[in-house]
N, C-alpha and C positions, 0 to 999 in steps of 0.2 A: 504494500499501501503506499503511494508518494503523498506526501505534506507539502504542504506552501508556507513557508515562515512567514510570519507576519510582516517581517522586516524585509525579504527577501526581492526582488527584483524578478519579476516572471519574465518568461521570452515576451517580446513584443511588445506587450504594453504596460503599463506603470506596475511600482511597486504596489505591493497590498496595505496600505496602514492598518495596524491595529484599531478594534471599534470602528471600522467602514466594514458595511456588507460586502460579501463576494461578488466581484464586479463593478463595483459601483467607480473604484480608482480608475478600472480602463475606461469607463467612460468621459472622464475630464482631462481636462487640460493640451498641452499640442502632442500634435502627430507623432508620434513613435515607431521606431524601426519594427515590421513585424506585427504591426494591426493592420487591419484593411482600413481601403477609405473607398467612398461612393462615390466617384468622378461624375458629374452633370457638365456636358458640353452645351453649347450655345442654342442648341435646338432641343433640349430638352433631354437626350437620350445619356443612360444613367449604366456606367459601370463599374464593377468592384475590383479592386486591385490589392492583392499585398504590399504594404510598402518595404522595399529590401533597399539597403544601401548600394550604391554604385549600378544600380539598374535602370531600366527606363521601361513608360508605358507606351509603345508603339500603334497608331493607328494611320490609314492612308492619309490623315493629313498632320504628318511628322510625328514626332516622339517628344515623350514630357520626362524630366528627371524625374525618378522619385525624391533623391536628393532636396530638391526644390519643395518637398511635400512636406519634409522630416523635421521636424521645429516648427512646423508654423501651428497658427493657431485653429482650430475648428471654424469653418465657416470661412478659410481663405479662399479669393480667386486666385489663381496660378495658371501662366500660361507656358506653350510647349515650345519649341525651340522655330517654329512660325509664326508664335504670336495667339495663336488658337486657346480659346481661355477655357479653363474648366474649375466649376464650384465643388469645392472637396469638404466633405461632412460623413462623420461616424455612420456609417448603414445602423438603421433602427432595427430593434429586433423581428418587425414585417418583414423588413427587408431583407433579414438575414435568414429569415424561414424559409422564404421561395428562392434565396441563390444557393443555400449552402449544400454540401454535396449530400448526397440520400441514397438509401436503398430500395426506400419502401417509400410512398407517396405519404407527404405529410399531414398535418392538420391544418388547414387554413386559421390566418390571424382572428379571422371572423369568428370562425367558431372559437378556438382556442378562448377568445374573449367572454363568448357565452359561458362556457365551461367554469373558466373561473367566476364569473359573477354568479351565475344561476345553478353552479352548485358548494358555490357560498366558501371559496376557498381563498381561508385566511392565515395570516402571520402567525408560523407556531404550530397550524395543522396537521394533523397522521395523516398521509394519503398512501396509495396506492393504486396504480395504473399497470393496464395489459392493454394492449401490447405499445412497444416505444418506437417501434418503426425506426425515425431517424433524428428520433429527439428531439419534433420543434416542440411537441404538448410540454414535454418533460421541462423543459427550458422557463417556462410559461409558468408550469406547476412551482419551481423552485424556486421563482422570482416571487411568486406567491407566496409563498409557506415560508421564505427568509430560510438564513443562516440557523434557526432556531426552531425549525420546522425540522418534517420530516418526511420524505419522498420514497417510496420504494417501489422500482418498477421493474415488470418481469416482461422478459420475452425470450421466447422461445427459438428465437434464431442466434447463433451467437455474432454471425458477420451482421444484423442489425443493433445488437446491442454495442459493438465495437465503433461505428458509424456515430451511435448518437450518442457514445460519449468523446467521439473527438468533436462532437459537437458543441455540447455542453463544455468542453474545456474553454471550447476555441468563445465563447460569449462570455462566461465567466471569469478567464483568465487560468484555469486551473480545475482541480477538483472541488465540487459542489460539498461542503460537509454534511451536509441534510440528505445526500441523494445515496443509496445503496440497489443496486441490479443486481439480480438473478437471473438464471439462465431455466427454463423449466417450464411447464404448463402452470396457466394463473391457476385452476381451481385446487391443482395437487400441492404446490409449494404455499399458496398463500396461508393454508391451514396449519400448515407444517413450520411455518415463520413469524407469524403474525399470533398474538395471542387474542382470543375470543373476545368480543367487545372492545378490542382495544384502537380501532383505526374508525378517524371520525369522516373519512371523505373516498371513494371509492371511482376510478373512472378506466373505464374498458371502451380500447378502439377492438374490437375484435369482429370474427366473422359470425358467432353462436355466441352471444352475450348470458342468452338464457340457460348454456350447459355449468355457466358460475354459479347458478341462485343461490344453490347452498351452501358453496364456501363464502358468497358477500353476505350472508344473513348469521353467517358463525362471525367474522372478524370486526362487521360495519357496528356500530354501537348506539345504541336506540336513540332515536333525532337524528343519526347518519345520514348523510343523503349519497346517493348509488346515480352517477350519471353515464349515459350508454352513448356512444356514436357510431351509428351505424347509417350506411349506405342507400339500402332498398325500402323498400314500402313492407314486402315479406318478412324484411330481419323484425323491421318496427313493429309490425303485425304480432312475430311469433315472441318477442322480448316482451311484450306489452301485456298479451295473454298469460304469459309463464306467471308474471310478477304477479297478476291477479289472482292466478288459481294459489300462488303459492300463501296466501293471505296473512305474509309477514313482513309486507310494504304496503306505503300508501297507495293512493290511486295514482297510477302513472300520468305522467304531461308531457305530450312531444309538439316539437315543432321544427321548423327550420328558418334559417335567416340567409337571406341577399344581400350582395352590396352593389349597388348601382354608383358610378362616378358623375361626374358633371363637368362639361365642357364650359370653361370660363374666361370668355375672349370679348370683353368689350361689352355689346351688347348683345353678343351671339352667347346668350346663355343658355344650354340645355340639356339634356342625358348624353351621354357617353352610350355612342354607337355598341360597345362591349361590356358588361357587367361579369362580375363574381356569383352567379347563382348555384343551383344546389352543388352541395357539394356530400352533404351527408344530413343526417337528421339526427335530433339530440332529445333523448329519453330521461326523464329524472322522475325518481322517487326516494325514499324515507323509509328509513327500518324505523319498525314499532317496538313497544316494550315485548320482552319474553313473553308466551303465556296471551298475548292479544292477539284477535285476528281482525286484521282490517274489515271498512264497513264495505259493504256491496253494494254497488251502484244498482239504481233500482230501474226497470225496463231496459237491462241490457241484454240484447242478443247472444245466447252462445254460440261460440265459433268452434268451427271442427276445424282440421287440417289435412288434407289427403297427403299422400307419401310427393306426388309432384311437388305439392305447396314446402313440406319439408327439404328436397332437393333445391330448392330455388337459391340457398346459399349459400352453394359451394364457391371455392373462388373463381371457377371456369366461368359459373351461370352468373355470377354478379361482374365479369368483366373484366377480373384480373387477370394480368399479363406474371407469367412467369419470369421473375428478375435472373438474368442469370449468374453463376460462381464470377467470372470474371467481372462482370459489372459490381459487384457488390466488393470484391477485394481492389477494382478502384476508387469508388467512393471513400472506403473505408482508409485507402492511404491517405485520398486527398482529405479526411476529414480529423486526420489526426496529424497534419502537417507542421503545422503549428504551434506542437504542444510537445513534441519527438523530444526537442531541447530538453526538456524537463525528466529528463531517464526512461528507465523502463517502467510503462505502465502496466498495473495490475489487469490482467482478464478475467470476465465475471467467468465463477464456475458454480455449478449447482450446490445453493446456497451461500455463495459466498457474497462477498459484496464490498462495493467499493466507498471507503468512509465509513468512520464509525458512526452508527443512527443513534440519538438520542433513546434513554431507556423510557420504554412502556408507561405511560402512566397509566 
């Protein structure tokens, strides 16, 4: 297990002063070698580069020396060798998520924001999630729980866990003290590693969350929130009906969010032609006290599922494309490229942790 000394300068970003939350220092001060910078040209086109002394950013309109940016304050306007100007800013989390190395599809910022708010993820909360994917949602969850919180992430594929770890360490400047990663099936591992009733929030991003119903009910504290991210109507219906039939949870609530930007230029103010429409459904419910049965809705039709319905959520049926091993290895190399100078980083193993989690309350 690797650690960052509070006074040690981490590769690329700034030193981590004592008392500041992880990731705060690298968001402040002048640009430093090793950190990512978002360049916007005069036509609004954006590119993200990693600052490396002695190198240059090349385009068909000349080159921009990285040394011109290193040491400059954030928000500077810099020029390349032929006078082409660029606006230099640190990427926001939403920018980073959409451009970071990935092995699996990411949870979009619009959905991550809904999950944080609607699941009431608060500083100090004890949260478990599955699966990790490329780490986009893990980053948002870690920001929400803070250094004093606890996030235990479960992932079935080691390649995805490696990619997620690299992306998390990039955004926070090193391992996060509240984060723990375990490999294996969520429904088996979570009950083996978490005490009954010790978890405040459960966040599931998987194909068949209804299969984890017993595991969630075991580890989730009374009043705790369980939120699911699913892609299809069939998954949404199947999960909702399983929760209702179980009786240990409140009536589930479901929704989706869509984001449409607007074109702003003088009096030409209109909706953009493109928008971020359906990405997934969110379904939320809460754990009732032990021995309590949830209220049954009146005038609700009973629902039965055919074999065809139950097979509709398979990866092939929902349109997931298999990710090649070669692509996963390349994404993992890209994700960890900025943190390799910290020395050998631990790999997740079954039951292994990345960082020491706080004791269960």
